[in-house]
Structures are given as structure tokens and as C-alpha cells.
DRENDO-1510 file (C-alpha; in Angstrom, 1 decimal, always signed):
<recs>
REC; n; res; u; v; w
REC; 1; MET; +0.0; +0.0; +0.0 .
REC; 2; ASN; +2.9; +2.4; +0.9 .
REC; 3; LEU; +4.5; +1.6; -2.5 .
REC; 4; LEU; +1.2; +2.4; -4.3 .
REC; 5; LEU; +1.0; +5.8; -2.4 .
REC; 6; GLN; +4.6; +6.6; -3.4 .
REC; 7; LYS; +3.9; +5.8; -7.0 .
REC; 8; ILE; +0.7; +8.0; -6.9 .
REC; 9; SER; +2.7; +10.9; -5.3 .
REC; 10; LEU; +5.4; +10.6; -7.9 .
REC; 11; LEU; +2.9; +10.7; -10.7 .
REC; 12; LEU; +1.2; +13.7; -9.2 .
REC; 13; LEU; +4.6; +15.5; -8.8 .
REC; 14; MET; +5.5; +14.9; -12.4 .
REC; 15; MET; +2.1; +16.4; -13.5 .
REC; 16; LEU; +2.6; +19.4; -11.3 .
REC; 17; ILE; +6.1; +20.4; -12.3 .
REC; 18; HIS; +7.9; +20.9; -15.6 .
REC; 19; ILE; +11.6; +21.0; -16.4 .
REC; 20; THR; +12.8; +24.4; -17.5 .
REC; 21; SER; +16.1; +24.9; -19.3 .
REC; 22; PHE; +18.3; +27.5; -17.5 .
REC; 23; ALA; +21.3; +27.2; -19.8 .
REC; 24; GLN; +23.4; +30.3; -20.2 .
REC; 25; ARG; +22.6; +32.2; -23.4 .
REC; 26; GLY; +25.1; +32.4; -26.2 .
REC; 27; ALA; +23.5; +34.6; -28.8 .
REC; 28; LEU; +24.8; +37.9; -27.4 .
REC; 29; LYS; +28.0; +39.5; -28.5 .
REC; 30; GLU; +29.3; +39.7; -24.9 .
REC; 31; PRO; +29.3; +36.9; -22.3 .
REC; 32; SER; +26.8; +37.1; -19.6 .
REC; 33; ASN; +28.2; +38.9; -16.6 .
REC; 34; PHE; +25.5; +37.9; -14.1 .
REC; 35; GLU; +25.6; +34.3; -13.1 .
REC; 36; SER; +22.3; +32.9; -11.9 .
REC; 37; SER; +20.5; +29.5; -11.8 .
REC; 38; SER; +17.5; +31.4; -13.2 .
REC; 39; GLN; +17.3; +32.5; -16.8 .
REC; 40; ILE; +15.6; +35.8; -15.9 .
REC; 41; PHE; +18.8; +37.9; -16.1 .
REC; 42; ASP; +19.6; +36.3; -19.5 .
REC; 43; ILE; +16.1; +37.3; -20.7 .
REC; 44; ILE; +16.6; +40.9; -19.4 .
REC; 45; GLU; +20.0; +41.2; -20.9 .
REC; 46; GLU; +18.8; +40.0; -24.3 .
REC; 47; LYS; +16.0; +42.5; -24.2 .
REC; 48; LEU; +18.5; +45.3; -23.6 .
REC; 49; TRP; +20.5; +44.3; -26.6 .
REC; 50; GLU; +17.5; +43.8; -28.8 .
REC; 51; ASP; +16.2; +47.3; -27.9 .
REC; 52; LYS; +19.7; +48.7; -28.5 .
REC; 53; ILE; +19.9; +49.9; -25.0 .
REC; 54; ILE; +23.4; +50.6; -23.6 .
REC; 55; TYR; +25.6; +47.7; -22.7 .
REC; 56; TYR; +24.8; +47.1; -19.0 .
REC; 57; ASP; +26.5; +45.3; -16.2 .
REC; 58; MET; +23.7; +43.2; -14.8 .
REC; 59; LYS; +25.3; +43.2; -11.3 .
REC; 60; ASP; +24.3; +46.9; -11.1 .
REC; 61; ILE; +20.6; +46.2; -11.3 .
REC; 62; VAL; +18.7; +47.7; -8.4 .
REC; 63; GLY; +16.1; +45.4; -6.7 .
REC; 64; SER; +15.3; +41.8; -7.4 .
REC; 65; PRO; +13.0; +39.7; -9.5 .
REC; 66; PHE; +12.7; +37.2; -6.6 .
REC; 67; LEU; +10.7; +37.2; -3.4 .
REC; 68; THR; +13.7; +35.7; -1.7 .
REC; 69; GLU; +17.1; +35.8; -3.4 .
REC; 70; TYR; +18.0; +32.2; -2.5 .
REC; 71; PHE; +16.2; +28.9; -2.7 .
REC; 72; LEU; +14.4; +28.0; +0.6 .
REC; 73; PRO; +13.4; +24.6; +1.9 .
REC; 74; GLY; +9.7; +24.0; +1.8 .
REC; 75; ASN; +6.9; +21.5; +1.4 .
REC; 76; LEU; +4.7; +20.9; -1.7 .
REC; 77; THR; +1.2; +19.6; -1.4 .
REC; 78; PHE; -1.7; +19.1; -3.9 .
REC; 79; ASN; -5.2; +19.1; -2.6 .
REC; 80; GLY; -3.9; +18.0; +0.8 .
REC; 81; SER; -1.6; +15.2; -0.6 .
REC; 82; ASP; +2.0; +15.6; +0.6 .
REC; 83; LEU; +4.4; +15.5; -2.4 .
REC; 84; GLY; +7.6; +16.0; -0.5 .
REC; 85; ASN; +10.1; +18.6; +0.6 .
REC; 86; PHE; +12.1; +20.6; -2.0 .
REC; 87; LEU; +14.0; +23.9; -2.4 .
REC; 88; PHE; +11.8; +26.8; -3.8 .
REC; 89; ARG; +12.3; +30.3; -5.1 .
REC; 90; TYR; +9.5; +32.6; -6.1 .
REC; 91; ASN; +10.2; +34.6; -9.3 .
REC; 92; ILE; +7.8; +37.4; -8.9 .
REC; 93; TYR; +8.8; +39.0; -12.2 .
REC; 94; GLN; +7.5; +36.0; -14.2 .
REC; 95; ASP; +5.1; +34.7; -11.5 .
REC; 96; GLU; +6.9; +31.4; -11.4 .
REC; 97; ILE; +7.9; +29.1; -8.5 .
REC; 98; GLU; +11.3; +27.6; -9.2 .
REC; 99; LEU; +11.9; +24.2; -7.7 .
REC; 100; LYS; +14.9; +22.0; -7.0 .
REC; 101; SER; +15.2; +18.6; -5.2 .
REC; 102; ASN; +18.7; +19.7; -3.9 .
REC; 103; GLU; +21.3; +22.4; -4.5 .
REC; 104; SER; +22.9; +20.7; -7.4 .
REC; 105; SER; +19.9; +19.4; -9.2 .
REC; 106; ILE; +18.2; +20.8; -12.3 .
REC; 107; THR; +15.8; +23.7; -11.8 .
REC; 108; GLU; +12.2; +22.9; -12.5 .
REC; 109; SER; +9.0; +25.0; -12.1 .
REC; 110; VAL; +5.7; +24.4; -10.4 .
REC; 111; LYS; +2.7; +24.5; -12.7 .
REC; 112; LYS; -0.2; +26.8; -11.8 .
REC; 113; ILE; -2.9; +24.3; -10.9 .
REC; 114; LYS; -5.7; +24.9; -8.4 .
REC; 115; GLY; -4.9; +22.9; -5.2 .
REC; 116; ILE; -1.2; +23.6; -5.2 .
REC; 117; THR; +0.2; +24.7; -1.8 .
REC; 118; ILE; +3.8; +25.6; -1.0 .
REC; 119; GLN; +4.8; +26.1; +2.6 .
REC; 120; LEU; +8.3; +27.6; +2.9 .
REC; 121; GLU; +10.6; +27.2; +5.9 .
REC; 122; ASN; +10.3; +30.9; +6.7 .
REC; 123; ASN; +6.5; +30.4; +7.2 .
REC; 124; THR; +5.6; +31.9; +3.8 .
REC; 125; LEU; +2.5; +30.1; +2.4 .
REC; 126; ILE; +1.9; +30.2; -1.4 .
REC; 127; LYS; -1.2; +29.1; -3.2 .
REC; 128; VAL; -2.7; +29.2; -6.7 .
REC; 129; PHE; -5.8; +31.4; -7.1 .
REC; 130; ASP; -7.7; +33.0; -10.0 .
REC; 131; ASP; -6.4; +36.6; -10.2 .
REC; 132; PRO; -9.4; +39.0; -10.3 .
REC; 133; LYS; -7.2; +41.7; -11.8 .
REC; 134; SER; -5.9; +39.6; -14.7 .
REC; 135; ASN; -7.3; +40.2; -18.2 .
REC; 136; LYS; -5.7; +37.0; -19.5 .
REC; 137; TYR; -7.7; +33.9; -20.6 .
REC; 138; ASP; -5.9; +31.8; -17.9 .
REC; 139; LYS; -6.1; +33.9; -14.8 .
REC; 140; ARG; -4.3; +31.5; -12.4 .
REC; 141; ASN; -1.4; +33.0; -10.5 .
REC; 142; PHE; +0.6; +32.4; -7.4 .
REC; 143; PHE; -0.4; +34.4; -4.3 .
REC; 144; VAL; +1.1; +34.7; -0.8 .
REC; 145; VAL; -1.5; +33.7; +1.9 .
REC; 146; LEU; -1.0; +35.9; +4.9 .
REC; 147; ALA; -3.8; +34.4; +7.0 .
REC; 148; ASP; -5.5; +31.2; +6.1 .
REC; 149; GLY; -8.8; +29.7; +7.3 .
REC; 150; ASP; -12.5; +30.5; +6.9 .
REC; 151; TYR; -11.4; +34.2; +6.4 .
REC; 152; LYS; -8.4; +34.5; +4.1 .
REC; 153; LEU; -6.0; +37.5; +3.7 .
REC; 154; VAL; -4.0; +37.1; +0.5 .
REC; 155; LYS; -1.3; +39.2; -1.1 .
REC; 156; LYS; -0.2; +39.4; -4.8 .
REC; 157; ILE; +3.4; +40.4; -5.2 .
REC; 158; TRP; +4.9; +41.2; -8.6 .
REC; 159; SER; +7.9; +43.0; -10.0 .
REC; 160; LYS; +8.4; +45.3; -13.0 .
REC; 161; PHE; +11.7; +45.9; -14.8 .
REC; 162; SER; +12.8; +49.5; -15.8 .
REC; 163; GLU; +15.5; +49.8; -18.4 .
REC; 164; PRO; +18.7; +51.9; -17.6 .
REC; 165; LYS; +19.0; +55.3; -19.1 .
REC; 166; GLU; +22.1; +57.5; -19.7 .
REC; 167; ALA; +22.1; +61.0; -18.2 .
REC; 168; GLU; +20.5; +63.4; -20.6 .
REC; 169; ASN; +22.5; +66.3; -19.3 .
REC; 170; SER; +24.8; +67.3; -16.4 .
REC; 171; LEU; +21.8; +68.1; -14.1 .
REC; 172; VAL; +20.2; +64.7; -14.5 .
REC; 173; GLY; +21.9; +61.6; -13.2 .
REC; 174; LYS; +22.1; +58.2; -15.0 .
REC; 175; LYS; +19.2; +55.9; -14.2 .
REC; 176; HIS; +20.0; +52.4; -13.1 .
REC; 177; ALA; +18.1; +49.4; -14.4 .
REC; 178; LYS; +15.8; +48.2; -11.6 .
REC; 179; PHE; +13.2; +45.8; -10.5 .
REC; 180; THR; +10.3; +47.6; -8.6 .
REC; 181; THR; +8.1; +45.4; -6.4 .
REC; 182; TYR; +4.3; +46.0; -6.1 .
REC; 183; GLU; +1.7; +44.5; -3.8 .
REC; 184; ASN; -2.1; +44.1; -3.8 .
REC; 185; TYR; -4.3; +42.7; -1.0 .
REC; 186; PHE; -7.3; +40.4; -1.4 .
REC; 187; ILE; -9.8; +38.8; +0.9 .
REC; 188; ALA; -11.8; +35.6; +0.5 .
REC; 189; ASN; -13.9; +33.1; +2.5 .
REC; 190; ASN; -14.2; +29.4; +2.0 .
REC; 191; ASP; -15.2; +29.7; -1.7 .
REC; 192; GLU; -11.5; +30.8; -2.4 .
REC; 193; LYS; -12.7; +33.5; -4.7 .
REC; 194; LEU; -10.5; +36.5; -4.3 .
REC; 195; ASN; -12.0; +40.0; -3.8 .
REC; 196; ASN; -10.2; +43.3; -3.9 .
REC; 197; PHE; -9.5; +44.5; -0.4 .
REC; 198; LYS; -10.1; +48.2; +0.3 .
REC; 199; SER; -8.5; +49.3; +3.6 .
REC; 200; LYS; -11.8; +50.4; +5.1 .
REC; 201; ILE; -13.7; +48.7; +7.9 .
REC; 202; LYS; -17.0; +49.2; +6.0 .
REC; 203; GLY; -15.7; +47.0; +3.2 .
REC; 204; LEU; -14.8; +44.2; +5.6 .
REC; 205; GLU; -18.2; +44.4; +7.3 .
REC; 206; GLU; -20.0; +44.2; +3.9 .
REC; 207; TYR; -17.9; +41.2; +2.8 .
REC; 208; PHE; -18.2; +39.4; +6.1 .
REC; 209; PRO; -21.6; +40.5; +7.4 .
REC; 210; GLU; -21.9; +37.4; +9.7 .
REC; 211; ILE; -19.0; +38.7; +11.9 .
REC; 212; LYS; -19.2; +42.5; +11.3 .
REC; 213; ASN; -19.7; +43.1; +15.1 .
REC; 214; GLU; -16.5; +41.1; +15.9 .
REC; 215; ILE; -14.6; +43.0; +13.3 .
REC; 216; LYS; -15.7; +46.4; +14.6 .
REC; 217; GLU; -15.0; +45.4; +18.2 .
REC; 218; TYR; -11.5; +44.0; +17.6 .
REC; 219; VAL; -10.4; +46.9; +15.4 .
REC; 220; LYS; -11.5; +49.3; +18.1 .
REC; 221; GLU; -10.1; +47.3; +21.0 .
REC; 222; LYS; -6.7; +46.6; +19.4 .
REC; 223; ASN; -6.4; +50.0; +17.6 .
REC; 224; ILE; -6.0; +48.1; +14.3 .
REC; 225; ASN; -4.7; +50.1; +11.3 .
REC; 226; LEU; -6.1; +48.5; +8.2 .
REC; 227; LYS; -3.3; +50.0; +6.1 .
REC; 228; LYS; -0.6; +48.1; +8.0 .
REC; 229; GLU; +0.0; +44.5; +6.9 .
REC; 230; GLN; +0.9; +43.2; +10.4 .
REC; 231; ASP; -2.3; +44.7; +11.9 .
REC; 232; LEU; -4.3; +43.1; +9.1 .
REC; 233; ILE; -2.7; +39.7; +9.8 .
REC; 234; LYS; -3.6; +40.1; +13.5 .
REC; 235; LEU; -7.2; +40.9; +12.6 .
REC; 236; PHE; -7.6; +37.9; +10.3 .
REC; 237; ILE; -5.9; +35.5; +12.7 .
REC; 238; HIS; -8.4; +36.7; +15.3 .
REC; 239; LEU; -11.3; +36.2; +13.0 .
REC; 240; ASN; -10.2; +32.7; +12.1 .
REC; 241; SER; -10.0; +31.9; +15.8 .
REC; 242; LEU; -13.6; +32.7; +16.5 .
REC; 243; THR; -15.9; +29.8; +17.4 .
REC; 244; PRO; -18.4; +29.4; +14.5 .
REC; 245; LYS; -21.9; +30.4; +15.6 .
REC; 246; SER; -24.7; +27.8; +15.0 .
</recs>
């Protein structure tokens, strides 16, 4: 029976990841000067050359396309089935979860399938949801779950790349290439449908009418600032700790 479960878990894992080639690019006139296990910097450097932007030392880029710069240990599950422990890195520029079985293994990526959950060693929880702000046909994206339970607080994190620019004159400095990180917050209940979160207590009360009194009381008692992430997390942890009313 254990052997059967192992085979099923292996089959599930193969369905949920795909191997991605992260070979160094060789098409550019100059060798890549930013070594990375991810191809993201190769992609950026190729774009700069294609757009005839200045030759740029990729090590001078400000910011990062990753949520964490290094791979972190974590656990992968699918609809509650444990698929094992791996190393993960969240590429927020491409909305991709990079996965390795160990430091020296080939880099793969997790497919965006509903039911995927990644629990990192640093307590970061990542799940797949339909993105209400996406205008693509396939709206599935990775989201960071800040508070899980009957009342969910979810955050979308993404990064945009800005190209470098030479100084136009002596009064304006040179602009470095950079990755800028952005965030959006969402709320959901058990249906897992994400709704835009507006940092107003009225919006929370309208979305969770069954606990609006508890929301109002806790916000007042603990002086919760709905524009502060840590305060929001405290509020949602409290809401999820409430005994369901019959």
C-alpha cells in the first residue's frame, strides 16, 4: 500500500512540475556577466541588446525579480496530498515558482494548478488562485497567503523591470536598471474567490456580514490600522480563531 501511495505521489509530482532549461545564453556579443541559476537575467540582458539599450553590467541592477534571493526549503502539497520537501524560489517578475530537489539538481518550475500549496521554511505560504485583476484567458497566478482559514487574507506580489538610461545632461543623473516590487491585497472566504481589499472597515463588514460586530470590536479594542500589513494579519488570525456560531 505504501508503495502504491509513493507511485501516486510521484505521478502527481510529475504532473505538477515541468523542467525548465536554464542554460546560459550564447547569442549575445558579450558573455553574460550575471551568473544565476535562473534565466531571468539572461532574458533581461537579451532585451536590452534587442532594444539597442546601452551595454549594461547586470550586477548593477537595483532590486530583485525574486521574493527571496535564495532557494528556501519547503513542502509541496496538492489538494492535501504531501508531495515532499524541496527547495523553492518565487520569481515574482515571471510569476513562477522555481523548484529543485537539492542544491545541485536541475531547476524545474511548479505548474499553476488549483490545489497547489507551498509552505516555505520561513512560514511563507503560497497558493494558486484566479487573479481578479488579470485580463488573460488563464487567470491562475501564485499568491502569498498571509492568513488562512475561513477568512483569508491574500497578497499578490509582482515586479516590473525598468531599463537603464544614460544621463541626458549634467543636471540629471544616470538611471540604473531596476526591479520595482508592487503589492495588492485580497480577501476571501471558503469559496476561495479573491475579492479586492479596500483598507476600510466598512468594506470588511460588507464582505463578512456574519462577523461584522466582531470586526468592529476587535479593530477598536486593538487599535488596528487597516493599512498596516501586520495589523491586518492580526485581525484575520483573530477572525479565524472565533468559534463558529450555530
